[in-house]
C-alpha positions as CSV (number, residue, x, y, z in Angstrom):
1,M,69.5,1.9,-156.5
2,G,66.0,0.9,-155.4
3,L,62.6,2.5,-155.5
4,F,63.4,5.1,-152.9
5,W,66.3,6.6,-154.8
6,T,64.5,6.5,-158.2
7,R,61.5,8.4,-156.6
8,T,63.9,10.8,-154.9
9,L,65.8,11.6,-158.2
10,C,62.6,12.0,-160.2
11,A,61.0,14.3,-157.5
12,S,64.2,16.3,-157.2
13,F,64.5,16.9,-160.8
14,L,60.9,17.9,-161.3
15,I,61.2,20.4,-158.4
16,V,64.2,21.9,-160.0
17,V,62.5,22.2,-163.4
18,V,59.3,23.8,-161.9
19,C,61.4,26.3,-160.0
20,A,63.4,27.2,-163.0
21,L,60.1,27.9,-164.9
22,A,59.4,30.9,-162.7
23,P,59.3,34.2,-164.7
24,A,62.8,35.7,-165.2
25,Q,64.0,39.0,-166.9
26,V,65.5,37.4,-170.0
27,T,65.4,39.4,-173.2
28,T,66.5,36.6,-175.5
29,R,63.8,35.6,-178.0
30,P,63.0,31.9,-178.1
31,A,64.9,29.8,-180.6
32,T,63.2,27.6,-183.2
33,T,62.7,24.3,-181.5
34,Q,61.2,20.9,-181.9
35,P,58.5,19.7,-179.5
36,D,61.0,17.4,-177.8
37,G,63.0,20.4,-176.8
38,K,65.7,20.2,-179.4
39,K,66.5,23.1,-181.7
40,S,66.3,22.5,-185.4
41,A,69.7,21.6,-186.6
42,S,69.5,23.3,-190.0
43,T,67.3,25.1,-192.4
44,R,65.9,21.8,-193.7
45,P,62.2,21.4,-193.0
46,S,61.6,20.2,-189.4
47,S,58.4,18.7,-188.3
48,G,58.9,20.3,-184.9
49,G,56.6,23.4,-184.9
50,A,56.2,23.4,-188.6
51,D,52.9,22.9,-190.5
52,L,53.3,19.9,-192.7
53,T,50.2,20.9,-194.6
54,N,52.0,23.3,-196.9
55,L,55.1,21.3,-197.6
56,S,55.8,20.0,-201.1
57,L,56.3,16.2,-201.6
58,E,60.1,16.8,-201.9
59,D,60.1,18.8,-198.7
60,L,58.2,16.0,-196.9
61,M,61.1,13.7,-197.6
62,N,63.4,16.2,-195.8
63,V,61.2,16.4,-192.7
64,E,63.3,15.6,-189.7
65,V,62.6,12.6,-187.4
66,T,64.2,11.9,-184.0
67,S,63.0,8.4,-183.1
68,V,65.4,6.4,-185.3
69,A,68.7,7.7,-183.8
70,K,67.5,10.0,-181.0
71,E,68.8,12.9,-183.1
72,P,67.4,14.8,-186.0
73,Q,67.5,13.0,-189.3
74,K,65.8,13.5,-192.7
75,I,63.3,10.7,-193.4
76,A,65.2,10.0,-196.6
77,D,68.5,9.5,-194.6
78,A,67.0,7.4,-191.7
79,P,68.2,3.8,-191.9
80,A,64.9,2.4,-190.8
81,A,61.3,1.8,-192.0
82,V,59.9,5.1,-190.6
83,T,56.6,6.9,-191.2
84,V,55.6,10.4,-190.0
85,I,51.9,11.2,-189.4
86,G,51.7,15.0,-189.4
87,Q,49.0,17.5,-189.0
88,D,48.2,17.4,-192.7
89,D,47.5,13.6,-192.4
90,I,45.5,14.1,-189.2
91,Q,43.3,16.8,-190.7
92,R,42.7,15.2,-194.0
93,S,42.0,11.7,-192.7
94,Q,39.5,12.9,-190.1
95,L,40.2,9.9,-188.1
96,G,39.1,10.7,-184.6
97,S,41.7,9.0,-182.3
98,I,45.3,8.2,-182.0
99,P,44.8,4.4,-182.5
100,D,42.8,5.0,-185.6
101,L,45.5,7.3,-187.0
102,L,47.9,4.4,-187.0
103,R,45.8,2.9,-189.8
104,L,47.7,5.4,-192.1
105,V,51.1,3.7,-191.5
106,P,52.1,1.1,-194.2
107,G,52.1,-2.4,-192.7
108,M,50.6,-1.4,-189.3
109,D,48.0,-3.9,-188.1
110,V,45.2,-1.8,-186.5
111,A,42.1,-3.7,-185.5
112,Q,39.3,-2.3,-183.3
113,I,38.0,-4.9,-180.9
114,S,35.2,-2.9,-179.3
115,A,34.1,0.7,-178.8
116,N,36.9,1.0,-176.1
117,S,39.7,-1.4,-177.1
118,W,42.1,-2.1,-180.0
119,A,44.7,-4.7,-181.1
120,I,47.6,-2.8,-182.6
121,T,51.1,-4.0,-183.6
122,S,53.5,-4.1,-186.5
123,R,54.8,-7.2,-188.3
124,G,52.8,-9.9,-186.6
125,D,51.5,-11.6,-183.4
126,N,48.7,-9.0,-182.9
127,G,46.3,-9.2,-180.0
128,F,44.6,-7.2,-177.2
129,L,47.5,-5.7,-175.3
130,A,49.9,-6.7,-178.0
131,D,53.2,-6.7,-176.2
132,D,55.9,-6.3,-179.0
133,L,55.1,-2.6,-179.7
134,L,56.6,0.2,-177.6
135,V,54.5,3.4,-177.4
136,L,55.8,6.7,-176.1
137,M,54.2,10.2,-175.6
138,D,56.8,13.0,-175.4
139,G,59.4,10.4,-174.1
140,R,57.0,8.9,-171.5
141,S,56.5,5.1,-172.0
142,L,52.8,4.0,-172.2
143,Y,53.7,0.3,-171.9
144,N,51.7,-1.5,-169.2
145,A,54.1,-3.5,-167.0
146,A,51.2,-5.3,-165.3
147,F,49.8,-7.0,-168.4
148,G,52.1,-6.0,-171.2
149,G,51.2,-3.9,-174.2
150,V,49.2,-0.7,-174.2
151,T,45.7,0.1,-173.0
152,W,44.8,2.2,-176.0
153,N,41.6,3.7,-174.5
154,A,43.9,5.7,-172.2
155,V,46.0,7.0,-175.1
156,N,44.2,10.3,-175.6
157,Y,45.3,13.8,-176.5
158,P,43.6,16.7,-178.5
159,L,44.6,15.8,-182.1
160,M,45.0,19.4,-183.1
161,D,47.8,19.7,-180.5
162,L,49.8,16.8,-181.8
163,D,52.9,17.8,-183.8
164,R,53.5,14.4,-185.3
165,I,53.5,10.6,-184.7
166,E,56.7,9.0,-185.7
167,V,56.3,5.2,-186.3
168,I,59.3,2.8,-186.7
169,R,58.3,-0.5,-188.2
170,G,60.8,-2.9,-186.8
171,P,63.1,-3.2,-183.7
172,G,64.1,-0.1,-181.7
173,S,65.4,-1.7,-178.5
174,T,69.0,-0.5,-178.8
175,L,67.8,3.1,-178.1
176,W,64.4,2.6,-176.5
177,G,64.8,-0.5,-174.5
178,S,62.9,-3.8,-174.1
179,N,59.5,-4.4,-175.7
180,A,60.4,-2.3,-178.8
181,V,60.5,-5.6,-180.7
182,N,58.3,-5.1,-183.7
183,G,58.1,-1.3,-183.7
184,V,58.1,2.0,-181.9
185,V,55.3,4.6,-181.9
186,N,56.5,8.0,-180.7
187,I,53.7,10.5,-180.2
188,I,55.1,14.1,-180.0
189,T,52.9,17.0,-178.9
190,K,53.4,20.6,-180.0
191,S,55.4,23.1,-178.1
192,S,53.2,25.5,-176.1
193,K,54.9,28.3,-178.1
194,D,53.0,26.9,-181.2
195,T,49.6,26.7,-179.6
196,Q,48.9,30.4,-178.5
197,G,45.4,31.7,-178.2
198,A,42.0,29.9,-177.7
199,L,40.7,27.0,-179.6
200,F,37.3,25.3,-179.6
201,D,36.7,22.0,-181.4
202,V,33.6,19.8,-181.4
203,T,32.8,16.6,-183.3
204,G,29.4,15.0,-183.4
205,G,28.6,11.8,-185.1
206,S,26.4,8.7,-185.3
207,Q,28.8,6.7,-183.1
208,S,30.8,9.2,-181.0
209,D,31.1,12.8,-179.7
210,I,34.3,14.6,-178.9
211,G,34.8,18.1,-177.5
212,N,38.0,20.0,-177.0
213,V,38.8,23.4,-175.4
214,R,42.4,24.7,-175.3
215,Y,44.0,28.1,-174.4
216,G,47.7,29.0,-174.8
217,G,49.4,32.1,-173.5
218,Q,52.6,33.7,-172.2
219,I,54.0,34.2,-168.7
220,D,56.8,36.4,-170.1
221,D,58.7,36.9,-173.3
222,N,60.4,33.5,-173.0
223,T,57.8,31.3,-171.1
224,F,54.8,29.9,-172.9
225,Y,52.0,27.7,-171.7
226,R,48.8,25.9,-172.7
227,V,45.9,24.2,-170.9
228,Y,43.3,21.9,-172.4
229,S,40.3,19.8,-171.6
230,Q,38.8,17.0,-173.7
231,Y,35.5,15.1,-173.4
232,Q,34.7,11.9,-175.4
233,Y,31.7,9.7,-175.6
234,T,31.3,6.5,-177.8
235,G,28.1,4.7,-178.0
236,N,27.3,0.9,-177.9
237,G,28.2,-1.2,-180.8
238,E,26.8,-4.5,-182.0
239,Q,28.2,-8.0,-181.7
240,V,28.6,-10.3,-184.7
241,N,25.3,-11.9,-184.0
242,S,23.6,-8.4,-184.0
243,D,23.1,-8.4,-180.2
244,P,23.9,-5.1,-178.5
245,S,27.5,-5.1,-177.1
246,H,27.0,-2.6,-174.2
247,D,30.5,-1.4,-174.7
248,Q,29.9,2.3,-174.5
249,W,32.5,4.5,-172.8
250,Q,33.0,8.1,-171.9
251,G,35.8,10.0,-170.4
252,M,37.3,13.4,-169.5
253,Q,41.0,14.4,-169.8
254,S,42.7,17.7,-169.0
255,G,46.3,18.8,-169.0
256,F,48.9,21.5,-169.3
257,R,52.3,22.2,-170.8
258,V,54.8,25.0,-170.0
259,D,58.0,25.7,-172.1
260,K,60.6,28.1,-170.9
261,Y,63.5,29.2,-173.1
262,T,66.0,30.2,-170.4
263,S,68.7,30.9,-173.0
264,P,69.3,30.3,-176.7
265,E,70.8,26.9,-175.7
266,D,68.5,25.8,-172.8
267,I,64.8,24.8,-172.7
268,L,62.8,23.7,-169.7
269,T,59.5,21.8,-170.1
270,V,56.9,20.7,-167.6
271,Q,53.7,19.0,-168.7
272,G,51.0,16.9,-167.1
273,D,47.7,15.2,-167.7
274,A,44.8,13.7,-165.7
275,Y,41.9,11.6,-167.0
276,E,39.0,9.5,-165.8
277,Q,36.9,7.1,-167.9
278,Q,33.9,4.8,-167.5
279,L,33.9,1.8,-169.8
280,N,31.5,-1.1,-170.3
281,E,31.8,-4.6,-171.6
282,T,29.6,-7.6,-172.3
283,T,31.6,-10.4,-170.8
284,T,31.4,-14.1,-171.4
285,P,29.9,-16.5,-168.8
286,I,33.3,-17.6,-167.6
287,L,33.4,-14.5,-165.4
288,G,29.8,-14.9,-164.4
289,S,28.8,-11.4,-165.4
290,Q,27.1,-9.6,-168.2
291,N,27.2,-5.9,-169.2
292,T,30.2,-5.2,-166.8
293,P,31.1,-1.6,-166.2
294,F,34.6,-0.6,-165.0
295,F,36.4,2.6,-164.3
296,E,39.9,3.8,-165.2
297,N,41.7,6.9,-164.0
298,G,45.2,8.2,-163.9
299,G,47.6,11.1,-164.5
300,D,51.2,12.0,-165.1
301,V,53.7,14.8,-164.7
302,L,56.9,15.1,-166.7
303,G,59.8,17.5,-166.6
304,R,62.6,17.8,-169.2
305,W,65.7,20.0,-169.5
306,T,67.5,20.2,-172.9
307,H,70.9,21.9,-173.5
308,T,72.0,22.3,-177.1
309,E,75.6,23.2,-177.8
310,S,75.5,22.7,-181.6
311,D,73.7,20.7,-184.2
312,R,76.0,17.7,-183.2
313,A,76.1,18.1,-179.4
314,D,73.3,18.2,-176.8
315,T,72.4,17.0,-173.4
316,S,69.0,16.2,-171.9
317,V,67.6,15.1,-168.5
318,Q,64.0,13.9,-168.2
319,A,61.9,12.6,-165.3
320,Y,58.3,11.6,-165.0
321,Y,55.7,10.1,-162.7
322,D,52.7,8.2,-164.1
323,R,49.7,6.6,-162.3
324,Q,47.1,4.2,-163.7
325,V,44.1,2.8,-161.7
326,L,41.7,0.3,-163.2
327,S,38.8,-1.4,-161.5
328,T,38.9,-4.6,-163.5
329,Y,41.0,-5.9,-166.5
330,P,39.8,-8.6,-165.5
331,V,42.0,-8.1,-162.4
332,G,41.9,-4.6,-161.0
333,Y,45.2,-2.9,-160.6
334,E,47.1,0.2,-159.5
335,Q,50.4,1.0,-161.3
336,D,52.8,3.8,-160.3
337,T,55.8,4.5,-162.5
338,Y,58.8,6.6,-161.6
339,D,61.3,7.2,-164.4
340,I,64.5,9.3,-164.9
341,E,66.7,9.4,-167.9
342,F,69.9,11.1,-168.9
343,Q,71.1,11.5,-172.5
344,N,74.2,13.1,-174.1
345,R,75.4,13.4,-177.7
346,F,78.8,14.6,-178.8
347,P,81.1,14.5,-181.9
348,I,84.5,12.8,-182.3
349,G,86.2,14.6,-185.1
350,A,84.4,15.4,-188.3
351,I,82.9,12.1,-189.1
352,Q,81.8,10.5,-185.9
353,D,78.9,11.2,-183.5
354,V,78.3,9.3,-180.3
355,T,75.0,9.2,-178.4
356,W,74.9,7.6,-174.9
357,G,72.6,7.6,-171.9
358,M,71.4,5.9,-168.8
359,G,68.1,5.6,-166.9
360,A,66.1,4.0,-164.1
361,R,62.5,3.1,-163.9
362,D,60.4,1.6,-161.0
363,Y,57.0,0.1,-161.3
364,F,54.9,-0.2,-158.2
365,I,51.9,-2.5,-158.9
366,R,49.0,-3.6,-156.8
367,M,46.4,-6.1,-158.0
368,T,43.0,-6.5,-156.5
369,D,40.9,-9.6,-156.8
370,N,37.5,-9.6,-158.6
371,P,34.7,-12.2,-158.8
372,G,36.1,-15.1,-160.9
373,F,39.7,-13.8,-161.0
374,T,42.4,-13.8,-158.2
375,A,46.1,-12.9,-158.2
376,S,48.9,-13.8,-155.8
377,P,50.9,-12.0,-154.8
378,N,48.8,-8.9,-154.9
379,Y,51.8,-6.5,-154.8
380,R,54.7,-6.5,-157.1
381,N,57.7,-4.1,-157.7
382,E,59.6,-4.2,-161.0
383,Y,62.7,-2.1,-161.5
384,I,64.6,-1.5,-164.6
385,Y,68.1,0.0,-164.9
386,N,69.6,0.7,-168.3
387,G,72.5,2.2,-170.3
388,F,73.0,2.6,-174.0
389,V,75.6,3.8,-176.5
390,Q,75.4,4.3,-180.2
391,D,78.2,5.4,-182.5
392,Q,77.4,6.9,-186.0
393,V,80.4,7.0,-188.4
394,S,80.4,8.8,-191.8
395,I,82.7,6.3,-193.7
396,V,82.3,8.4,-196.8
397,P,80.8,11.8,-195.9
398,N,77.2,12.3,-197.3
399,R,77.4,8.9,-199.0
400,L,78.1,5.9,-196.7
401,Q,77.2,5.9,-193.0
402,W,77.5,3.2,-190.4
403,S,75.9,3.2,-187.0
404,F,76.3,0.6,-184.3
405,G,75.5,0.3,-180.6
406,T,73.8,-1.7,-177.8
407,K,71.6,-1.2,-174.8
408,L,72.2,-3.0,-171.5
409,E,69.1,-3.4,-169.4
410,Y,68.8,-5.0,-166.0
411,N,65.4,-5.8,-164.5
412,N,64.3,-8.0,-161.6
413,L,62.0,-10.2,-163.9
414,A,64.5,-11.3,-166.6
415,N,67.8,-10.1,-165.2
416,L,70.4,-8.7,-167.7
417,E,69.4,-8.2,-171.3
418,V,71.8,-7.2,-174.2
419,E,70.1,-5.5,-177.2
420,P,72.6,-4.6,-179.9
421,S,72.1,-3.4,-183.5
422,T,74.0,-2.2,-186.5
423,R,72.8,-0.1,-189.4
424,L,74.4,0.8,-192.8
425,L,73.1,3.6,-195.0
426,W,74.3,4.2,-198.6
427,T,73.1,7.4,-200.4
428,P,74.7,7.4,-203.9
429,D,72.9,10.7,-204.6
430,E,70.2,13.0,-203.3
431,R,67.4,10.9,-204.8
432,N,68.4,7.4,-203.7
433,S,69.2,5.8,-200.4
434,V,69.7,2.1,-199.5
435,W,69.9,0.8,-196.0
436,A,70.3,-2.5,-194.1
437,A,70.1,-3.4,-190.4
438,I,70.6,-6.3,-188.0
439,S,69.2,-6.1,-184.5
440,R,68.4,-8.1,-181.4
441,S,65.5,-7.1,-179.1
442,T,63.8,-8.5,-176.1
443,R,60.3,-8.6,-174.6
444,T,60.3,-8.7,-170.8
445,P,57.7,-10.9,-169.1
446,S,54.7,-9.0,-167.6
447,I,53.7,-9.1,-164.0
448,Y,50.6,-11.0,-165.2
449,E,52.8,-13.8,-166.7
450,E,55.0,-14.0,-163.5
451,S,52.1,-14.1,-161.0
452,Q,49.9,-17.0,-159.7
453,L,46.5,-16.3,-161.1
454,Q,43.2,-18.1,-161.1
455,L,40.5,-17.5,-163.8
456,G,37.2,-18.9,-162.4
457,P,37.8,-22.5,-161.6
458,V,41.0,-22.6,-163.7
459,P,44.3,-21.9,-161.8
460,I,46.9,-20.1,-163.9
461,G,50.5,-20.7,-162.6
462,T,53.9,-19.7,-163.9
463,D,57.2,-21.4,-164.8
464,D,59.1,-18.1,-164.3
465,P,59.4,-17.4,-168.0
466,N,62.5,-15.7,-169.3
467,A,62.5,-12.7,-171.7
468,E,61.5,-13.4,-175.3
469,T,64.3,-12.6,-177.8
470,T,64.1,-11.6,-181.4
471,D,66.7,-11.4,-184.1
472,S,65.8,-9.0,-187.0
473,Y,67.2,-8.5,-190.4
474,E,66.0,-5.6,-192.6
475,V,66.9,-4.0,-196.0
476,G,65.3,-0.9,-197.4
477,Y,65.3,1.3,-200.5
478,K,64.0,5.0,-200.7
479,V,64.0,6.7,-204.1
480,Q,62.6,9.8,-205.7
481,P,62.8,8.9,-209.4
482,V,61.1,12.1,-210.5
483,K,60.3,15.2,-208.4
484,P,56.6,14.5,-208.0
485,L,57.1,10.8,-207.0
486,T,58.7,9.0,-203.9
487,L,58.9,5.3,-203.3
488,D,59.8,3.4,-200.2
489,A,60.3,-0.4,-200.0
490,T,61.4,-2.5,-197.0
491,A,61.9,-6.3,-196.7
492,F,62.4,-8.0,-193.3
493,Y,63.0,-11.4,-191.6
494,N,62.4,-11.9,-187.8
495,S,63.4,-15.0,-185.8
496,Y,61.5,-15.2,-182.4
497,S,62.8,-17.4,-179.6
498,G,60.9,-18.4,-176.4
499,L,57.5,-16.7,-177.0
500,I,55.6,-16.8,-173.7
501,V,52.3,-18.7,-174.0
502,P,49.8,-20.3,-171.7
503,V,50.1,-24.1,-171.7
504,P,48.3,-26.8,-169.6
505,D,50.3,-28.4,-166.9
506,L,50.0,-32.2,-167.4
507,L,51.1,-32.9,-163.8
508,N,48.5,-30.6,-162.4
509,P,45.2,-31.2,-164.3
510,G,43.2,-28.0,-164.7
511,Q,46.2,-25.7,-164.2
512,V,47.5,-23.4,-166.9
513,D,51.1,-22.2,-166.8
514,Y,53.0,-19.4,-168.7
515,E,56.3,-20.5,-170.2
516,N,58.6,-19.8,-173.1
517,G,56.9,-22.4,-175.2
518,V,56.9,-21.2,-178.9
519,D,59.5,-20.3,-181.5
520,A,58.5,-18.4,-184.7
521,H,59.8,-16.7,-187.7
522,S,58.2,-14.1,-190.0
523,Y,59.1,-12.4,-193.2
524,G,57.5,-9.8,-195.4
525,T,57.7,-6.6,-197.3
526,E,56.2,-3.1,-197.1
527,V,56.0,-0.8,-200.1
528,S,54.6,2.7,-200.2
529,A,54.4,5.5,-202.7
530,N,53.5,9.2,-202.8
531,W,52.7,11.1,-206.0
532,Q,52.0,14.8,-206.4
533,V,49.8,14.4,-209.4
534,T,49.0,18.2,-209.7
535,P,49.6,21.0,-207.3
536,R,46.1,20.4,-206.0
537,C,46.1,16.6,-205.9
538,R,48.3,14.1,-204.1
539,L,48.0,10.3,-204.0
540,G,49.4,7.9,-201.5
541,A,49.4,4.1,-201.5
542,S,50.9,1.3,-199.7
543,Y,51.0,-2.6,-199.8
544,S,52.3,-4.9,-197.1
545,Y,52.8,-8.7,-197.1
546,L,53.4,-10.8,-194.0
547,M,54.1,-14.5,-193.4
548,T,54.5,-16.1,-190.0
549,R,55.3,-19.6,-189.0
550,A,55.4,-20.9,-185.4
551,Q,56.3,-24.2,-183.7
552,P,56.7,-25.5,-180.1
553,E,60.0,-24.7,-178.6
554,T,62.2,-27.8,-178.6
555,T,63.5,-26.9,-175.1
556,S,60.0,-26.7,-173.6
557,I,59.5,-28.3,-170.2
558,A,58.7,-32.0,-170.7
559,D,55.6,-32.2,-168.6
560,D,53.9,-29.4,-170.5
561,F,52.1,-29.6,-173.8
562,I,52.0,-26.7,-176.2
563,P,48.6,-26.7,-177.9
564,R,48.3,-26.2,-181.6
565,D,45.9,-23.4,-180.7
566,E,48.8,-21.2,-179.4
567,T,51.1,-21.7,-182.5
568,Q,48.1,-21.1,-184.8
569,F,47.2,-17.9,-182.9
570,V,50.8,-16.6,-183.5
571,E,50.5,-17.5,-187.2
572,G,47.1,-16.2,-187.9
573,S,46.5,-13.2,-185.6
574,S,47.8,-10.6,-188.2
575,P,46.7,-10.2,-191.8
576,R,48.8,-11.6,-194.6
577,N,48.0,-8.8,-197.1
578,Q,47.1,-5.2,-196.5
579,F,46.6,-2.4,-199.1
580,Q,45.5,1.3,-198.8
581,V,45.1,4.3,-201.1
582,H,44.6,7.9,-200.1
583,C,43.6,10.9,-202.3
584,Y,43.9,14.4,-201.1
585,L,42.3,16.9,-203.4
586,D,42.0,20.7,-203.1
587,L,38.8,21.6,-204.9
588,L,39.2,25.3,-204.1
589,S,41.7,27.2,-202.1
590,N,39.6,26.8,-199.0
591,L,37.8,23.4,-199.8
592,Q,39.3,20.0,-199.6
593,F,38.0,16.6,-200.6
594,N,39.8,13.6,-199.0
595,T,39.1,9.9,-199.5
596,S,40.8,6.7,-198.3
597,V,40.4,3.0,-199.1
598,Y,41.7,0.2,-196.9
599,Y,41.9,-3.5,-197.6
600,V,42.7,-5.9,-194.8
601,D,43.1,-9.6,-195.3
602,A,41.3,-12.3,-193.4
603,L,42.5,-13.6,-190.0
604,S,42.3,-17.3,-189.2
605,Y,43.3,-18.4,-185.7
606,I,41.9,-20.5,-182.9
607,N,42.2,-19.5,-179.2
608,A,41.7,-22.1,-176.5
609,L,39.9,-19.6,-174.2
610,A,37.2,-18.8,-176.9
611,T,33.7,-19.7,-176.0
612,D,32.2,-19.6,-179.5
613,G,33.2,-19.5,-183.1
614,N,33.2,-15.7,-183.3
615,F,36.8,-15.8,-182.1
616,Q,38.1,-18.4,-184.7
617,S,38.1,-16.3,-187.8
618,V,37.8,-12.7,-189.1
619,P,36.9,-12.2,-192.7
620,S,38.7,-9.7,-194.9
621,Y,37.1,-6.3,-195.3
622,I,37.3,-3.1,-197.4
623,R,36.8,0.3,-195.7
624,L,36.0,3.5,-197.6
625,D,36.3,6.9,-195.8
626,M,35.3,10.3,-197.3
627,N,35.2,13.8,-196.0
628,L,35.0,17.5,-197.0
629,R,36.9,20.3,-195.2
630,W,35.8,23.9,-195.7
631,Q,37.9,26.8,-194.4
632,V,34.9,29.1,-193.8
633,K,37.1,31.9,-192.4
634,P,40.7,32.0,-191.4
635,N,39.7,31.0,-187.8
636,V,36.7,28.7,-188.6
637,T,36.8,25.3,-190.2
638,L,33.9,22.9,-190.9
639,A,34.3,19.2,-191.9
640,V,31.7,16.6,-192.7
641,G,32.4,12.9,-193.6
642,V,31.6,9.3,-193.5
643,Q,33.7,6.3,-192.4
644,N,33.2,2.7,-193.5
645,L,30.8,3.8,-196.3
646,L,30.6,0.4,-198.1
647,Q,29.3,-1.6,-195.1
648,N,26.9,-1.1,-192.2
649,R,29.6,-2.6,-190.0
650,H,32.5,-5.1,-190.1
651,Y,34.3,-7.3,-187.7
652,E,38.1,-6.7,-187.1
653,F,39.3,-8.8,-184.2
654,G,38.4,-11.1,-181.3
655,N,38.9,-10.0,-177.7
656,V,40.6,-13.1,-176.4
657,F,42.3,-11.6,-173.4
658,S,39.6,-10.0,-171.3
659,Q,36.9,-12.4,-172.4
660,A,34.7,-9.5,-173.5
661,Q,32.6,-10.0,-176.5
662,S,33.9,-8.3,-179.6
663,T,31.9,-5.9,-181.5
664,E,31.8,-4.7,-185.2
665,V,33.0,-1.4,-186.4
666,P,29.9,0.5,-187.7
667,R,29.5,3.0,-190.5
668,T,29.9,6.4,-189.0
669,V,28.7,9.8,-190.2
670,F,30.2,12.9,-188.5
671,A,30.6,16.7,-188.5
672,E,33.4,18.7,-187.0
673,L,33.6,22.5,-186.2
674,T,36.9,24.1,-185.2
675,M,37.2,27.8,-184.1
676,S,40.3,29.6,-182.9
677,F,40.6,33.1,-181.4
């Protein structure tokens, strides 16, 4: 179909949606909807447009999620390891960014590298730009095709306008496509109907300052909108040796969203964002520079139409354009993304539901050389065409469900990929559910891994690597033994084939090639519990265990040598043990006290590009957060708190990709004021 037709389809669809949003004389009141445009299928609690703060523990298990099957499901009935971060968690944790909020998810590996970068993944092989985790915002992929993974500093949005973050720990490629290997993070913003009026929010602290302004209104009885602007500043941290890191960053982001309810069955949405940031790094001598500033800017526009026939049948069409520009990373790049997607769901009889769809995406990427780093060719185009189908069968209604399906994906880097899965769910009663799943997922090589690069005096070539493949096996158990207590346990085994790693080329001394050089397997468990101790006190806890083993691939090219450094990095870049406890306490009807404790095990790995011992190991740490939230008036809230109370600062990860010096996460004291009108 080509770039021209993908652009044309995206542009045509966006124009149609914008025109349809024009005010019309429609008297129908808007239906109750979820932020992704789908109406709530029943009277069960839905996280779309609902305030999770006031739901009971039993209701929270009935909150609907859409990421597992691309249709509404209760958390208790979802055959996957899924966690929902709602507004209650966002407010009570007082974590100030989307990357930090992911610390709340059992088993998620969240490590801050510097003031402006993170290493985030699920179930192993973490790193800067970890490339086995797919991140979406309102259906728009945030995956970086140039380097793989996600640039987390650009994942910003006013937290009070997030409806929820749905996190799947484990593969999701059958529905979401390649790169959803170890997990899917689906960030869903609120409908503009749920953000009416003006809001002002400002947070000041010892490390960062954040300011948000938002206004929501109506164009007519059925058309709602909001506009927002956000400013963020984070100061310099300190390196492990106590030297200043010079990694401060600041940025501005603004955006809008419009939702039009053209009929009880049809919803049109248009939304967009634009941002600009200045970031700083202290780089290692290999790049010949210190205290390096760089700039990033970008924007996006998305349009979506959803038609709902019943709680078992709906159709949606979505298109978006996204642009990212970065001055150095360490190679500067421009990335333009055009995407269009169609999806349909329909029933077959009383016990069978089929979901299918197709899509096309084009990446248009330009790389620019910087001192010490060159790329050839400088221009690349990657296109991806896909189709998927999933069938869900109620073998025994309300007791035994079986879902199976596959995604077919063709791209010009790794050709055709097949990503099937099957899932089985058994619910013997309303309090117990058991599920099992088998899946195959892939990770497509990035442009970086396909290009001829040179880092300083070291040329970096390519052996045209194929896509990485992963076979995953999961079992899970969810139970509510008594009304105030819920338990969730998952065990998994993953087998990875052909992990792409840099290896020295023995026939060309000094050259480094990327090839499918490492196989690995991992296994572990994730256990979480929530206990409503009293009507005013809720406890949450989780524990996760992960073991990873890696070895050189037996089919590796003979003239290459896989260093032990690379297998050790795969094995040791994620913590073996993690544990966390949260206590949410209502001291008074308008006064909350919240505290969280996190334990993260040590990391032990060696990276060949490291220039000093700081990169070779990361000690375990315990983090303690506390805060008070006071509802001064119905429209005024004041919060104060401290993060990382037990330590002045602690080290979480080494920045082994961009060669920037890592910094330690400091103790932070903050205050937040929120006012609505």
